All heavy atoms as TSV, in Angstrom:
chain	resi	resn	atom	element	x	y	z
A	1	MET	N	N	125.333	77.373	86.989
A	1	MET	CA	C	124.369	78.209	87.679
A	1	MET	C	C	123.202	77.335	88.133
A	1	MET	O	O	122.591	76.628	87.331
A	1	MET	CB	C	123.918	79.312	86.729
A	1	MET	CG	C	123.142	80.394	87.334
A	1	MET	SD	S	122.862	81.594	85.995
A	1	MET	CE	C	122.395	82.963	86.906
A	2	ALA	N	N	122.859	77.401	89.403
A	2	ALA	CA	C	121.821	76.546	89.967
A	2	ALA	C	C	120.460	76.780	89.311
A	2	ALA	O	O	119.727	75.827	89.064
A	2	ALA	CB	C	121.729	76.766	91.471
A	3	LEU	N	N	120.134	78.022	89.023
A	3	LEU	CA	C	118.839	78.317	88.412
A	3	LEU	C	C	118.706	77.626	87.068
A	3	LEU	O	O	117.672	77.040	86.766
A	3	LEU	CB	C	118.643	79.824	88.254
A	3	LEU	CG	C	117.365	80.259	87.520
A	3	LEU	CD1	C	116.125	79.738	88.239
A	3	LEU	CD2	C	117.325	81.759	87.412
A	4	VAL	N	N	119.736	77.664	86.257
A	4	VAL	CA	C	119.692	77.027	84.944
A	4	VAL	C	C	119.509	75.525	85.104
A	4	VAL	O	O	118.699	74.909	84.411
A	4	VAL	CB	C	120.970	77.349	84.130
A	4	VAL	CG1	C	121.016	76.545	82.847
A	4	VAL	CG2	C	121.038	78.841	83.839
A	5	THR	N	N	120.224	74.933	86.035
A	5	THR	CA	C	120.099	73.498	86.281
A	5	THR	C	C	118.681	73.155	86.716
A	5	THR	O	O	118.076	72.214	86.200
A	5	THR	CB	C	121.102	73.042	87.360
A	5	THR	OG1	O	122.416	73.383	86.916
A	5	THR	CG2	C	121.010	71.559	87.611
A	6	GLU	N	N	118.135	73.919	87.649
A	6	GLU	CA	C	116.774	73.685	88.129
A	6	GLU	C	C	115.742	73.909	87.019
A	6	GLU	O	O	114.769	73.185	86.911
A	6	GLU	CB	C	116.448	74.591	89.317
A	6	GLU	CG	C	117.178	74.250	90.571
A	6	GLU	CD	C	116.713	72.949	91.202
A	6	GLU	OE1	O	115.516	72.650	91.152
A	6	GLU	OE2	O	117.572	72.234	91.742
A	7	ALA	N	N	115.963	74.906	86.188
A	7	ALA	CA	C	115.002	75.248	85.134
A	7	ALA	C	C	114.943	74.194	84.041
A	7	ALA	O	O	113.989	74.151	83.275
A	7	ALA	CB	C	115.337	76.606	84.532
A	8	GLU	N	N	115.940	73.350	83.970
A	8	GLU	CA	C	115.953	72.301	82.958
A	8	GLU	C	C	115.294	71.022	83.455
A	8	GLU	O	O	115.253	70.028	82.746
A	8	GLU	CB	C	117.395	72.025	82.523
A	8	GLU	CG	C	118.012	73.200	81.789
A	8	GLU	CD	C	119.497	73.021	81.515
A	8	GLU	OE1	O	120.114	72.109	82.084
A	8	GLU	OE2	O	120.023	73.822	80.725
A	9	GLY	N	N	114.767	71.035	84.664
A	9	GLY	CA	C	114.171	69.840	85.251
A	9	GLY	C	C	112.822	69.483	84.662
A	9	GLY	O	O	112.218	70.238	83.901
A	10	ASP	N	N	112.356	68.292	85.052
A	10	ASP	CA	C	111.067	67.771	84.570
A	10	ASP	C	C	109.906	68.082	85.510
A	10	ASP	O	O	108.767	67.780	85.179
A	10	ASP	CB	C	111.140	66.239	84.429
A	10	ASP	CG	C	112.074	65.795	83.331
A	10	ASP	OD1	O	112.596	66.652	82.601
A	10	ASP	OD2	O	112.284	64.580	83.203
A	11	ASP	N	N	110.181	68.622	86.661
A	11	ASP	CA	C	109.159	68.848	87.680
A	11	ASP	C	C	108.737	70.319	87.672
A	11	ASP	O	O	109.407	71.172	88.251
A	11	ASP	CB	C	109.734	68.447	89.044
A	11	ASP	CG	C	108.753	68.603	90.178
A	11	ASP	OD1	O	107.559	68.848	89.923
A	11	ASP	OD2	O	109.198	68.477	91.335
A	12	PRO	N	N	107.619	70.646	86.995
A	12	PRO	CA	C	107.215	72.054	86.881
A	12	PRO	C	C	107.122	72.803	88.208
A	12	PRO	O	O	107.613	73.937	88.288
A	12	PRO	CB	C	105.866	72.001	86.156
A	12	PRO	CG	C	105.977	70.756	85.332
A	12	PRO	CD	C	106.731	69.774	86.206
A	13	PRO	N	N	106.528	72.244	89.273
A	13	PRO	CA	C	106.499	73.010	90.528
A	13	PRO	C	C	107.900	73.342	91.047
A	13	PRO	O	O	108.143	74.446	91.532
A	13	PRO	CB	C	105.760	72.089	91.505
A	13	PRO	CG	C	104.891	71.261	90.617
A	13	PRO	CD	C	105.724	71.028	89.379
A	14	ARG	N	N	108.836	72.434	90.931
A	14	ARG	CA	C	110.204	72.695	91.375
A	14	ARG	C	C	110.841	73.780	90.509
A	14	ARG	O	O	111.513	74.680	91.008
A	14	ARG	CB	C	111.039	71.416	91.320
A	14	ARG	CG	C	112.420	71.628	91.932
A	14	ARG	CD	C	113.286	70.429	91.789
A	14	ARG	NE	N	113.530	70.279	90.341
A	14	ARG	CZ	C	114.119	69.253	89.783
A	14	ARG	NH1	N	114.503	68.245	90.502
A	14	ARG	NH2	N	114.311	69.210	88.481
A	15	VAL	N	N	110.614	73.709	89.207
A	15	VAL	CA	C	111.163	74.717	88.295
A	15	VAL	C	C	110.562	76.089	88.601
A	15	VAL	O	O	111.278	77.094	88.636
A	15	VAL	CB	C	110.926	74.314	86.823
A	15	VAL	CG1	C	111.302	75.445	85.888
A	15	VAL	CG2	C	111.698	73.045	86.485
A	16	LEU	N	N	109.267	76.139	88.863
A	16	LEU	CA	C	108.619	77.412	89.196
A	16	LEU	C	C	109.181	77.996	90.485
A	16	LEU	O	O	109.424	79.210	90.571
A	16	LEU	CB	C	107.110	77.235	89.303
A	16	LEU	CG	C	106.408	77.004	87.969
A	16	LEU	CD1	C	104.982	76.554	88.202
A	16	LEU	CD2	C	106.471	78.240	87.104
A	17	ARG	N	N	109.388	77.154	91.499
A	17	ARG	CA	C	109.990	77.651	92.746
A	17	ARG	C	C	111.383	78.211	92.483
A	17	ARG	O	O	111.761	79.251	93.005
A	17	ARG	CB	C	110.050	76.534	93.789
A	17	ARG	CG	C	108.725	76.275	94.489
A	17	ARG	CD	C	108.898	75.335	95.676
A	17	ARG	NE	N	109.420	74.021	95.299
A	17	ARG	CZ	C	108.676	72.995	94.861
A	17	ARG	NH1	N	107.363	73.139	94.744
A	17	ARG	NH2	N	109.236	71.843	94.554
A	18	ALA	N	N	112.152	77.503	91.674
A	18	ALA	CA	C	113.523	77.945	91.365
A	18	ALA	C	C	113.522	79.278	90.633
A	18	ALA	O	O	114.380	80.127	90.879
A	18	ALA	CB	C	114.247	76.887	90.540
A	19	THR	N	N	112.568	79.483	89.742
A	19	THR	CA	C	112.540	80.742	88.989
A	19	THR	C	C	111.937	81.886	89.795
A	19	THR	O	O	112.195	83.055	89.501
A	19	THR	CB	C	111.780	80.590	87.660
A	19	THR	OG1	O	110.448	80.153	87.919
A	19	THR	CG2	C	112.477	79.604	86.744
A	20	ALA	N	N	111.141	81.577	90.820
A	20	ALA	CA	C	110.525	82.625	91.638
A	20	ALA	C	C	111.511	83.204	92.650
A	20	ALA	O	O	111.400	84.374	93.016
A	20	ALA	CB	C	109.297	82.084	92.360
A	21	GLU	N	N	112.466	82.422	93.102
A	21	GLU	CA	C	113.379	82.888	94.149
A	21	GLU	C	C	114.189	84.115	93.742
A	21	GLU	O	O	114.261	85.082	94.516
A	21	GLU	CB	C	114.300	81.753	94.608
A	21	GLU	CG	C	115.226	82.153	95.734
A	21	GLU	CD	C	114.509	82.712	96.965
A	21	GLU	OE1	O	113.356	82.333	97.225
A	21	GLU	OE2	O	115.103	83.556	97.649
A	22	PRO	N	N	114.800	84.161	92.558
A	22	PRO	CA	C	115.537	85.389	92.196
A	22	PRO	C	C	114.637	86.628	92.184
A	22	PRO	O	O	115.058	87.710	92.583
A	22	PRO	CB	C	116.081	85.098	90.797
A	22	PRO	CG	C	116.126	83.604	90.713
A	22	PRO	CD	C	114.972	83.125	91.547
A	23	ARG	N	N	113.374	86.456	91.773
A	23	ARG	CA	C	112.435	87.590	91.764
A	23	ARG	C	C	112.214	88.099	93.183
A	23	ARG	O	O	112.196	89.305	93.433
A	23	ARG	CB	C	111.111	87.173	91.128
A	23	ARG	CG	C	110.135	88.317	90.973
A	23	ARG	CD	C	108.819	87.928	90.308
A	23	ARG	NE	N	108.973	87.063	89.168
A	23	ARG	CZ	C	108.542	85.778	89.113
A	23	ARG	NH1	N	107.934	85.248	90.142
A	23	ARG	NH2	N	108.705	85.060	88.029
A	24	ARG	N	N	112.040	87.170	94.132
A	24	ARG	CA	C	111.858	87.583	95.531
A	24	ARG	C	C	113.084	88.343	96.037
A	24	ARG	O	O	112.956	89.365	96.720
A	24	ARG	CB	C	111.580	86.367	96.414
A	24	ARG	CG	C	110.154	85.838	96.288
A	24	ARG	CD	C	109.856	84.784	97.340
A	24	ARG	NE	N	110.559	83.534	97.084
A	24	ARG	CZ	C	110.100	82.525	96.359
A	24	ARG	NH1	N	108.909	82.617	95.799
A	24	ARG	NH2	N	110.810	81.425	96.195
A	25	GLN	N	N	114.259	87.861	95.695
A	25	GLN	CA	C	115.487	88.521	96.140
A	25	GLN	C	C	115.623	89.919	95.532
A	25	GLN	O	O	115.994	90.879	96.225
A	25	GLN	CB	C	116.704	87.663	95.797
A	25	GLN	CG	C	116.774	86.404	96.626
A	25	GLN	CD	C	117.940	85.525	96.234
A	25	GLN	OE1	O	118.841	85.940	95.509
A	25	GLN	NE2	N	117.937	84.296	96.718
A	26	VAL	N	N	115.313	90.045	94.251
A	26	VAL	CA	C	115.388	91.351	93.587
A	26	VAL	C	C	114.366	92.313	94.194
A	26	VAL	O	O	114.674	93.486	94.435
A	26	VAL	CB	C	115.185	91.198	92.060
A	26	VAL	CG1	C	114.924	92.541	91.398
A	26	VAL	CG2	C	116.390	90.506	91.447
A	27	ASN	N	N	113.158	91.831	94.473
A	27	ASN	CA	C	112.140	92.695	95.079
A	27	ASN	C	C	112.564	93.181	96.453
A	27	ASN	O	O	112.347	94.348	96.803
A	27	ASN	CB	C	110.798	91.968	95.158
A	27	ASN	CG	C	110.131	91.852	93.809
A	27	ASN	OD1	O	110.404	92.623	92.899
A	27	ASN	ND2	N	109.257	90.874	93.663
A	28	ARG	N	N	113.178	92.307	97.255
A	28	ARG	CA	C	113.675	92.727	98.577
A	28	ARG	C	C	114.767	93.780	98.429
A	28	ARG	O	O	114.769	94.791	99.139
A	28	ARG	CB	C	114.210	91.521	99.357
A	28	ARG	CG	C	113.128	90.691	100.023
A	28	ARG	CD	C	113.710	89.688	101.003
A	28	ARG	NE	N	114.562	88.698	100.365
A	28	ARG	CZ	C	114.168	87.502	99.945
A	28	ARG	NH1	N	112.910	87.125	100.098
A	28	ARG	NH2	N	115.011	86.664	99.374
A	29	LEU	N	N	115.688	93.559	97.512
A	29	LEU	CA	C	116.772	94.519	97.285
A	29	LEU	C	C	116.218	95.871	96.827
A	29	LEU	O	O	116.643	96.923	97.301
A	29	LEU	CB	C	117.759	93.970	96.257
A	29	LEU	CG	C	118.926	94.879	95.883
A	29	LEU	CD1	C	119.764	95.218	97.104
A	29	LEU	CD2	C	119.774	94.221	94.820
A	30	ALA	N	N	115.250	95.838	95.917
A	30	ALA	CA	C	114.644	97.080	95.434
A	30	ALA	C	C	113.966	97.830	96.579
A	30	ALA	O	O	114.102	99.050	96.695
A	30	ALA	CB	C	113.650	96.801	94.311
A	31	ALA	N	N	113.247	97.116	97.441
A	31	ALA	CA	C	112.563	97.768	98.569
A	31	ALA	C	C	113.568	98.442	99.491
A	31	ALA	O	O	113.348	99.578	99.938
A	31	ALA	CB	C	111.725	96.747	99.337
A	32	VAL	N	N	114.667	97.783	99.762
A	32	VAL	CA	C	115.703	98.370	100.617
A	32	VAL	C	C	116.267	99.627	99.966
A	32	VAL	O	O	116.437	100.667	100.621
A	32	VAL	CB	C	116.821	97.344	100.910
A	32	VAL	CG1	C	118.043	98.012	101.519
A	32	VAL	CG2	C	116.303	96.235	101.810
A	33	GLN	N	N	116.546	99.559	98.681
A	33	GLN	CA	C	117.147	100.707	97.998
A	33	GLN	C	C	116.162	101.865	97.867
A	33	GLN	O	O	116.566	103.036	97.935
A	33	GLN	CB	C	117.705	100.287	96.638
A	33	GLN	CG	C	118.862	99.316	96.750
A	33	GLN	CD	C	119.970	99.823	97.664
A	33	GLN	OE1	O	120.367	100.986	97.615
A	33	GLN	NE2	N	120.460	98.957	98.538
A	34	VAL	N	N	114.879	101.569	97.691
A	34	VAL	CA	C	113.880	102.640	97.651
A	34	VAL	C	C	113.847	103.340	99.002
A	34	VAL	O	O	113.835	104.576	99.068
A	34	VAL	CB	C	112.484	102.096	97.255
A	34	VAL	CG1	C	111.395	103.118	97.546
A	34	VAL	CG2	C	112.475	101.693	95.792
A	35	ARG	N	N	113.848	102.573	100.099
A	35	ARG	CA	C	113.867	103.192	101.432
A	35	ARG	C	C	115.118	104.047	101.616
A	35	ARG	O	O	115.041	105.166	102.123
A	35	ARG	CB	C	113.791	102.122	102.526
A	35	ARG	CG	C	112.392	101.599	102.765
A	35	ARG	CD	C	112.294	100.774	104.029
A	35	ARG	NE	N	113.221	99.652	104.079
A	35	ARG	CZ	C	112.976	98.432	103.580
A	35	ARG	NH1	N	111.824	98.189	102.985
A	35	ARG	NH2	N	113.869	97.473	103.678
A	36	ARG	N	N	116.269	103.533	101.193
A	36	ARG	CA	C	117.509	104.302	101.316
A	36	ARG	C	C	117.437	105.592	100.507
A	36	ARG	O	O	117.851	106.662	100.967
A	36	ARG	CB	C	118.700	103.465	100.846
A	36	ARG	CG	C	119.060	102.367	101.814
A	36	ARG	CD	C	120.299	101.623	101.393
A	36	ARG	NE	N	121.448	102.517	101.563
A	36	ARG	CZ	C	122.549	102.463	100.827
A	36	ARG	NH1	N	122.678	101.582	99.861
A	36	ARG	NH2	N	123.542	103.291	101.041
A	37	ALA	N	N	116.910	105.484	99.286
A	37	ALA	CA	C	116.798	106.671	98.435
A	37	ALA	C	C	115.892	107.716	99.081
A	37	ALA	O	O	116.209	108.915	99.082
A	37	ALA	CB	C	116.273	106.281	97.051
A	38	ARG	N	N	114.785	107.270	99.651
A	38	ARG	CA	C	113.862	108.216	100.296
A	38	ARG	C	C	114.503	108.872	101.514
A	38	ARG	O	O	114.386	110.074	101.710
A	38	ARG	CB	C	112.564	107.509	100.689
A	38	ARG	CG	C	111.705	107.106	99.505
A	38	ARG	CD	C	111.145	108.295	98.772
A	38	ARG	NE	N	110.162	108.944	99.624
A	38	ARG	CZ	C	109.840	110.216	99.562
A	38	ARG	NH1	N	110.396	111.004	98.681
A	38	ARG	NH2	N	108.942	110.716	100.378
A	39	VAL	N	N	115.193	108.076	102.324
A	39	VAL	CA	C	115.862	108.619	103.507
A	39	VAL	C	C	116.892	109.662	103.090
A	39	VAL	O	O	117.076	110.677	103.759
A	39	VAL	CB	C	116.503	107.486	104.348
A	39	VAL	CG1	C	117.486	108.033	105.372
A	39	VAL	CG2	C	115.422	106.656	105.023
A	40	GLN	N	N	117.541	109.446	101.957
A	40	GLN	CA	C	118.551	110.382	101.471
A	40	GLN	C	C	117.950	111.562	100.716
A	40	GLN	O	O	118.672	112.405	100.201
A	40	GLN	CB	C	119.563	109.641	100.592
A	40	GLN	CG	C	120.408	108.663	101.385
A	40	GLN	CD	C	121.352	107.866	100.518
A	40	GLN	OE1	O	121.488	108.108	99.323
A	40	GLN	NE2	N	122.008	106.886	101.114
A	41	GLY	N	N	116.623	111.596	100.621
A	41	GLY	CA	C	115.966	112.758	100.050
A	41	GLY	C	C	115.497	112.650	98.608
A	41	GLY	O	O	115.019	113.630	98.047
A	42	SER	N	N	115.623	111.495	98.010
A	42	SER	CA	C	115.156	111.349	96.625
A	42	SER	C	C	113.637	111.435	96.557
A	42	SER	O	O	112.933	110.933	97.428
A	42	SER	CB	C	115.589	109.989	96.048
A	42	SER	OG	O	116.978	109.961	95.847
A	43	SER	N	N	113.146	112.059	95.504
A	43	SER	CA	C	111.704	112.157	95.306
A	43	SER	C	C	111.170	110.848	94.739
A	43	SER	O	O	111.906	110.039	94.167
A	43	SER	CB	C	111.387	113.291	94.322
A	43	SER	OG	O	111.837	112.923	93.017
A	44	TRP	N	N	109.851	110.664	94.898
A	44	TRP	CA	C	109.219	109.477	94.310
A	44	TRP	C	C	109.369	109.502	92.795
A	44	TRP	O	O	109.560	108.465	92.159
A	44	TRP	CB	C	107.750	109.393	94.719
A	44	TRP	CG	C	107.585	108.981	96.142
A	44	TRP	CD1	C	107.154	109.755	97.175
A	44	TRP	CD2	C	107.864	107.692	96.695
A	44	TRP	NE1	N	107.158	109.024	98.330
A	44	TRP	CE2	C	107.581	107.765	98.074
A	44	TRP	CE3	C	108.318	106.494	96.162
A	44	TRP	CZ2	C	107.738	106.660	98.916
A	44	TRP	CZ3	C	108.475	105.409	97.010
A	44	TRP	CH2	C	108.191	105.494	98.366
A	45	GLY	N	N	109.308	110.674	92.203
A	45	GLY	CA	C	109.471	110.792	90.756
A	45	GLY	C	C	110.846	110.340	90.289
A	45	GLY	O	O	110.974	109.653	89.269
A	46	ARG	N	N	111.861	110.738	91.036
A	46	ARG	CA	C	113.233	110.342	90.666
A	46	ARG	C	C	113.419	108.831	90.821
A	46	ARG	O	O	114.074	108.192	89.999
A	46	ARG	CB	C	114.224	111.102	91.536
A	46	ARG	CG	C	115.640	110.884	91.122
A	46	ARG	CD	C	116.567	111.842	91.801
A	46	ARG	NE	N	117.929	111.585	91.334
A	46	ARG	CZ	C	119.007	111.980	91.936
A	46	ARG	NH1	N	118.904	112.690	93.040
A	46	ARG	NH2	N	120.186	111.694	91.463
A	47	ILE	N	N	112.856	108.265	91.887
A	47	ILE	CA	C	112.938	106.815	92.098
A	47	ILE	C	C	112.198	106.092	90.978
A	47	ILE	O	O	112.702	105.109	90.418
A	47	ILE	CB	C	112.366	106.439	93.477
A	47	ILE	CG1	C	113.261	107.015	94.576
A	47	ILE	CG2	C	112.217	104.923	93.615
A	47	ILE	CD1	C	112.652	106.983	95.965
A	48	ALA	N	N	111.026	106.596	90.625
A	48	ALA	CA	C	110.247	105.984	89.542
A	48	ALA	C	C	111.029	106.006	88.239
A	48	ALA	O	O	111.059	105.008	87.505
A	48	ALA	CB	C	108.913	106.716	89.379
A	49	GLN	N	N	111.670	107.119	87.963
A	49	GLN	CA	C	112.460	107.243	86.743
A	49	GLN	C	C	113.602	106.226	86.746
A	49	GLN	O	O	113.871	105.575	85.734
A	49	GLN	CB	C	112.997	108.663	86.616
A	49	GLN	CG	C	113.739	108.916	85.324
A	49	GLN	CD	C	114.204	110.366	85.229
A	49	GLN	OE1	O	114.452	111.029	86.237
A	49	GLN	NE2	N	114.315	110.842	84.013
A	50	ALA	N	N	114.266	106.078	87.877
A	50	ALA	CA	C	115.378	105.121	87.976
A	50	ALA	C	C	114.903	103.686	87.750
A	50	ALA	O	O	115.625	102.865	87.176
A	50	ALA	CB	C	116.051	105.242	89.337
A	51	LEU	N	N	113.681	103.388	88.197
A	51	LEU	CA	C	113.133	102.036	88.038
A	51	LEU	C	C	112.446	101.834	86.688
A	51	LEU	O	O	112.074	100.714	86.351
A	51	LEU	CB	C	112.143	101.737	89.167
A	51	LEU	CG	C	112.755	101.618	90.567
A	51	LEU	CD1	C	111.649	101.512	91.611
A	51	LEU	CD2	C	113.700	100.423	90.632
A	52	GLY	N	N	112.242	102.924	85.959
A	52	GLY	CA	C	111.587	102.821	84.659
A	52	GLY	C	C	110.094	102.564	84.745
A	52	GLY	O	O	109.519	101.910	83.888
A	53	VAL	N	N	109.488	103.109	85.814
A	53	VAL	CA	C	108.043	102.949	86.006
A	53	VAL	C	C	107.444	104.309	86.343
A	53	VAL	O	O	108.162	105.288	86.531
A	53	VAL	CB	C	107.725	101.931	87.127
A	53	VAL	CG1	C	108.268	100.552	86.784
A	53	VAL	CG2	C	108.262	102.394	88.465
A	54	SER	N	N	106.122	104.351	86.452
A	54	SER	CA	C	105.462	105.600	86.816
A	54	SER	C	C	105.572	105.848	88.320
A	54	SER	O	O	105.792	104.927	89.111
A	54	SER	CB	C	103.982	105.562	86.424
A	54	SER	OG	O	103.277	104.650	87.266
A	55	LYS	N	N	105.384	107.103	88.688
A	55	LYS	CA	C	105.384	107.464	90.102
A	55	LYS	C	C	104.260	106.723	90.832
A	55	LYS	O	O	104.442	106.263	91.956
A	55	LYS	CB	C	105.212	108.980	90.237
A	55	LYS	CG	C	105.440	109.502	91.638
A	55	LYS	CD	C	105.609	111.002	91.626
A	55	LYS	CE	C	104.370	111.673	92.113
A	55	LYS	NZ	N	104.540	113.116	92.330
A	56	GLN	N	N	103.132	106.576	90.174
A	56	GLN	CA	C	102.000	105.864	90.771
A	56	GLN	C	C	102.357	104.399	91.028
A	56	GLN	O	O	101.978	103.835	92.058
A	56	GLN	CB	C	100.763	105.955	89.859
A	56	GLN	CG	C	100.187	107.346	89.764
A	56	GLN	CD	C	100.943	108.261	88.781
A	56	GLN	OE1	O	101.856	107.846	88.073
A	56	GLN	NE2	N	100.559	109.529	88.748
A	57	ALA	N	N	103.101	103.784	90.113
A	57	ALA	CA	C	103.505	102.385	90.299
A	57	ALA	C	C	104.434	102.235	91.492
A	57	ALA	O	O	104.349	101.269	92.251
A	57	ALA	CB	C	104.167	101.850	89.031
A	58	VAL	N	N	105.339	103.212	91.672
A	58	VAL	CA	C	106.252	103.169	92.819
A	58	VAL	C	C	105.456	103.288	94.112
A	58	VAL	O	O	105.692	102.554	95.067
A	58	VAL	CB	C	107.319	104.282	92.725
A	58	VAL	CG1	C	108.114	104.390	94.014
A	58	VAL	CG2	C	108.243	104.023	91.566
A	59	HIS	N	N	104.496	104.204	94.156
A	59	HIS	CA	C	103.655	104.360	95.337
A	59	HIS	C	C	102.913	103.065	95.641
A	59	HIS	O	O	102.838	102.640	96.793
A	59	HIS	CB	C	102.637	105.494	95.143
A	59	HIS	CG	C	103.178	106.832	95.487
A	59	HIS	ND1	N	102.954	107.432	96.693
A	59	HIS	CD2	C	103.942	107.688	94.776
A	59	HIS	CE1	C	103.549	108.614	96.708
A	59	HIS	NE2	N	104.158	108.789	95.557
A	60	LYS	N	N	102.357	102.462	94.624
A	60	LYS	CA	C	101.588	101.230	94.825
A	60	LYS	C	C	102.475	100.104	95.343
A	60	LYS	O	O	102.114	99.391	96.273
A	60	LYS	CB	C	100.913	100.813	93.513
A	60	LYS	CG	C	100.027	99.607	93.663
A	60	LYS	CD	C	99.290	99.310	92.378
A	60	LYS	CE	C	98.391	98.104	92.576
A	60	LYS	NZ	N	97.621	97.812	91.369
A	61	LYS	N	N	103.650	99.934	94.753
A	61	LYS	CA	C	104.519	98.815	95.125
A	61	LYS	C	C	105.247	99.038	96.444
A	61	LYS	O	O	105.412	98.108	97.223
A	61	LYS	CB	C	105.536	98.555	94.016
A	61	LYS	CG	C	106.394	97.342	94.296
A	61	LYS	CD	C	107.150	96.899	93.090
A	61	LYS	CE	C	107.876	95.603	93.402
A	61	LYS	NZ	N	108.420	94.989	92.221
A	62	PHE	N	N	105.692	100.255	96.696
A	62	PHE	CA	C	106.545	100.507	97.853
A	62	PHE	C	C	105.863	101.314	98.946
A	62	PHE	O	O	106.517	101.790	99.864
A	62	PHE	CB	C	107.848	101.169	97.416
A	62	PHE	CG	C	108.646	100.299	96.498
A	62	PHE	CD1	C	108.678	100.550	95.138
A	62	PHE	CD2	C	109.348	99.213	96.985
A	62	PHE	CE1	C	109.406	99.751	94.274
A	62	PHE	CE2	C	110.083	98.387	96.130
A	62	PHE	CZ	C	110.107	98.659	94.779
A	63	GLY	N	N	104.570	101.507	98.837
A	63	GLY	CA	C	103.818	102.109	99.925
A	63	GLY	C	C	103.583	103.596	99.839
A	63	GLY	O	O	102.539	104.070	100.222
A	64	GLY	N	N	104.534	104.342	99.356
A	64	GLY	CA	C	104.340	105.767	99.201
A	64	GLY	C	C	104.132	106.521	100.501
A	64	GLY	O	O	103.701	107.657	100.485
A	65	GLY	N	N	104.429	105.878	101.619
A	65	GLY	CA	C	104.250	106.545	102.907
A	65	GLY	C	C	105.226	107.691	103.089
A	65	GLY	O	O	106.282	107.745	102.469
A	66	ARG	N	N	104.868	108.617	103.913
A	66	ARG	CA	C	105.726	109.770	104.194
A	66	ARG	C	C	106.783	109.399	105.222
A	66	ARG	O	O	106.517	108.656	106.159
A	66	ARG	CB	C	104.913	110.936	104.727
A	66	ARG	CG	C	103.908	111.454	103.756
A	66	ARG	CD	C	104.600	112.371	102.791
A	66	ARG	NE	N	103.619	112.888	101.861
A	66	ARG	CZ	C	103.945	113.392	100.701
A	66	ARG	NH1	N	105.198	113.457	100.334
A	66	ARG	NH2	N	103.045	113.854	99.898
A	67	LEU	N	N	107.939	109.937	105.032
A	67	LEU	CA	C	109.011	109.778	106.014
A	67	LEU	C	C	108.910	110.917	107.018
A	67	LEU	O	O	108.343	111.975	106.727
A	67	LEU	CB	C	110.382	109.837	105.314
A	67	LEU	CG	C	110.696	108.694	104.380
A	67	LEU	CD1	C	112.017	108.962	103.665
A	67	LEU	CD2	C	110.782	107.393	105.131
A	68	PRO	N	N	109.489	110.718	108.192
A	68	PRO	CA	C	109.524	111.828	109.143
A	68	PRO	C	C	110.157	113.054	108.511
A	68	PRO	O	O	111.076	112.957	107.711
A	68	PRO	CB	C	110.413	111.281	110.271
A	68	PRO	CG	C	110.302	109.784	110.167
A	68	PRO	CD	C	110.118	109.520	108.689
A	69	GLY	N	N	109.631	114.198	108.805
A	69	GLY	CA	C	110.156	115.438	108.240
A	69	GLY	C	C	109.420	115.850	106.986
A	69	GLY	O	O	109.818	116.780	106.306
A	70	GLY	N	N	108.351	115.105	106.615
A	70	GLY	CA	C	107.520	115.505	105.494
A	70	GLY	C	C	108.005	115.116	104.124
A	70	GLY	O	O	107.502	115.592	103.138
A	71	ARG	N	N	109.038	114.290	104.028
A	71	ARG	CA	C	109.537	113.884	102.711
A	71	ARG	C	C	108.731	112.734	102.169
A	71	ARG	O	O	108.127	111.970	102.772
A	71	ARG	CB	C	111.001	113.460	102.800
A	71	ARG	CG	C	111.895	114.680	102.914
A	71	ARG	CD	C	113.311	114.290	102.778
A	71	ARG	NE	N	113.771	114.036	104.141
A	71	ARG	CZ	C	114.857	113.384	104.455
A	71	ARG	NH1	N	115.575	112.841	103.537
A	71	ARG	NH2	N	115.222	113.236	105.675
């Protein structure tokens, strides 16, 4: 696994970059899935429950904007 190899290195900035990339990818994936869930009619509360966070945290992280049609 490339991350494990990079994380064992001696260069802290390189190791930090290597460990930050999976987080960026997961955050992008989560944002896409939150948008999909909202388009399909899921409530912010249900999305928050699925993510294991509060509804307020979901609003803060993903914008909490209204979709067309008042959802």
